[in-house]
TINU-749091 format. One record per residue (C-alpha): x, z, y; residue number from 1. Coordinates in steps of 0.25 Angstrom, whole numbers. Example, Ala and Ser with C-alpha at 12.3 -4.5 7.8 and 13.67 -1.06 7.14 Angstrom:
2
@u = 49 | w = 31 | v = -18 | nr = 1;
@u = 55 | w = 29 | v = -4 | nr = 2;
***
This chain:
103
@u = -52 | w = 105 | v = -126 | nr = 1;
@u = -43 | w = 96 | v = -136 | nr = 2;
@u = -28 | w = 95 | v = -135 | nr = 3;
@u = -29 | w = 81 | v = -130 | nr = 4;
@u = -38 | w = 84 | v = -119 | nr = 5;
@u = -27 | w = 92 | v = -112 | nr = 6;
@u = -19 | w = 80 | v = -110 | nr = 7;
@u = -30 | w = 71 | v = -105 | nr = 8;
@u = -29 | w = 68 | v = -90 | nr = 9;
@u = -42 | w = 73 | v = -82 | nr = 10;
@u = -49 | w = 60 | v = -78 | nr = 11;
@u = -54 | w = 67 | v = -65 | nr = 12;
@u = -40 | w = 70 | v = -60 | nr = 13;
@u = -36 | w = 55 | v = -62 | nr = 14;
@u = -48 | w = 50 | v = -53 | nr = 15;
@u = -45 | w = 61 | v = -42 | nr = 16;
@u = -31 | w = 56 | v = -42 | nr = 17;
@u = -35 | w = 42 | v = -41 | nr = 18;
@u = -45 | w = 44 | v = -30 | nr = 19;
@u = -34 | w = 52 | v = -22 | nr = 20;
@u = -24 | w = 41 | v = -23 | nr = 21;
@u = -34 | w = 31 | v = -18 | nr = 22;
@u = -38 | w = 40 | v = -6 | nr = 23;
@u = -24 | w = 43 | v = -2 | nr = 24;
@u = -21 | w = 40 | v = 12 | nr = 25;
@u = -8 | w = 33 | v = 14 | nr = 26;
@u = -3 | w = 32 | v = 28 | nr = 27;
@u = 8 | w = 21 | v = 28 | nr = 28;
@u = 18 | w = 20 | v = 40 | nr = 29;
@u = 14 | w = 9 | v = 50 | nr = 30;
@u = 22 | w = -4 | v = 49 | nr = 31;
@u = 23 | w = -12 | v = 62 | nr = 32;
@u = 29 | w = -25 | v = 56 | nr = 33;
@u = 41 | w = -25 | v = 66 | nr = 34;
@u = 54 | w = -33 | v = 62 | nr = 35;
@u = 61 | w = -21 | v = 58 | nr = 36;
@u = 66 | w = -21 | v = 44 | nr = 37;
@u = 69 | w = -7 | v = 43 | nr = 38;
@u = 55 | w = -3 | v = 48 | nr = 39;
@u = 48 | w = -12 | v = 38 | nr = 40;
@u = 57 | w = -6 | v = 26 | nr = 41;
@u = 54 | w = 8 | v = 31 | nr = 42;
@u = 39 | w = 5 | v = 31 | nr = 43;
@u = 39 | w = -1 | v = 18 | nr = 44;
@u = 47 | w = 10 | v = 11 | nr = 45;
@u = 38 | w = 21 | v = 17 | nr = 46;
@u = 25 | w = 13 | v = 13 | nr = 47;
@u = 31 | w = 11 | v = -2 | nr = 48;
@u = 34 | w = 26 | v = -2 | nr = 49;
@u = 20 | w = 29 | v = 2 | nr = 50;
@u = 14 | w = 19 | v = -8 | nr = 51;
@u = 22 | w = 26 | v = -19 | nr = 52;
@u = 19 | w = 40 | v = -15 | nr = 53;
@u = 4 | w = 37 | v = -14 | nr = 54;
@u = 3 | w = 28 | v = -26 | nr = 55;
@u = -3 | w = 17 | v = -18 | nr = 56;
@u = -9 | w = 6 | v = -27 | nr = 57;
@u = -4 | w = -8 | v = -25 | nr = 58;
@u = -17 | w = -13 | v = -20 | nr = 59;
@u = -17 | w = -3 | v = -8 | nr = 60;
@u = -2 | w = -5 | v = -4 | nr = 61;
@u = -4 | w = -17 | v = 5 | nr = 62;
@u = -17 | w = -13 | v = 12 | nr = 63;
@u = -10 | w = 1 | v = 15 | nr = 64;
@u = 3 | w = -5 | v = 20 | nr = 65;
@u = -4 | w = -15 | v = 29 | nr = 66;
@u = -13 | w = -4 | v = 35 | nr = 67;
@u = 0 | w = 1 | v = 40 | nr = 68;
@u = 4 | w = -11 | v = 48 | nr = 69;
@u = 4 | w = -10 | v = 63 | nr = 70;
@u = 6 | w = -20 | v = 74 | nr = 71;
@u = 14 | w = -33 | v = 70 | nr = 72;
@u = 13 | w = -29 | v = 55 | nr = 73;
@u = -3 | w = -29 | v = 56 | nr = 74;
@u = -2 | w = -43 | v = 63 | nr = 75;
@u = 7 | w = -48 | v = 53 | nr = 76;
@u = -1 | w = -43 | v = 41 | nr = 77;
@u = -15 | w = -49 | v = 46 | nr = 78;
@u = -8 | w = -62 | v = 49 | nr = 79;
@u = -2 | w = -63 | v = 35 | nr = 80;
@u = -15 | w = -59 | v = 29 | nr = 81;
@u = -22 | w = -70 | v = 37 | nr = 82;
@u = -12 | w = -81 | v = 34 | nr = 83;
@u = -12 | w = -77 | v = 19 | nr = 84;
@u = -27 | w = -79 | v = 20 | nr = 85;
@u = -27 | w = -92 | v = 27 | nr = 86;
@u = -17 | w = -97 | v = 17 | nr = 87;
@u = -25 | w = -92 | v = 5 | nr = 88;
@u = -14 | w = -83 | v = 1 | nr = 89;
@u = -17 | w = -70 | v = -6 | nr = 90;
@u = -16 | w = -57 | v = 2 | nr = 91;
@u = -5 | w = -48 | v = 1 | nr = 92;
@u = -9 | w = -36 | v = -9 | nr = 93;
@u = 4 | w = -31 | v = -15 | nr = 94;
@u = 14 | w = -22 | v = -8 | nr = 95;
@u = 26 | w = -31 | v = -12 | nr = 96;
@u = 19 | w = -43 | v = -6 | nr = 97;
@u = 17 | w = -36 | v = 7 | nr = 98;
@u = 31 | w = -31 | v = 8 | nr = 99;
@u = 36 | w = -45 | v = 5 | nr = 100;
@u = 27 | w = -51 | v = 16 | nr = 101;
@u = 32 | w = -40 | v = 26 | nr = 102;
@u = 46 | w = -44 | v = 23 | nr = 103;
***
């Protein structure tokens, strides 16, 4: 073993960590889409904490967040996506854009 070899990261460890990060199951709190601002802000704060804690990639944030929608929020999301499709607007793929739309 050479001196420089000691400081080289093990490539197998990196791949295992990557695989685990992709396989992590994140259970977000449900969001019902009521007109209560405090409920929305609380949900948003918890979701952002979970995203940070689990190192959720940008491309996974919107799909994960919208999976937590229930009731009115689910209806709102499906209507918004249908309307955007009909008007040939791009789908929402970024967390900041989803937060803006929710406001």
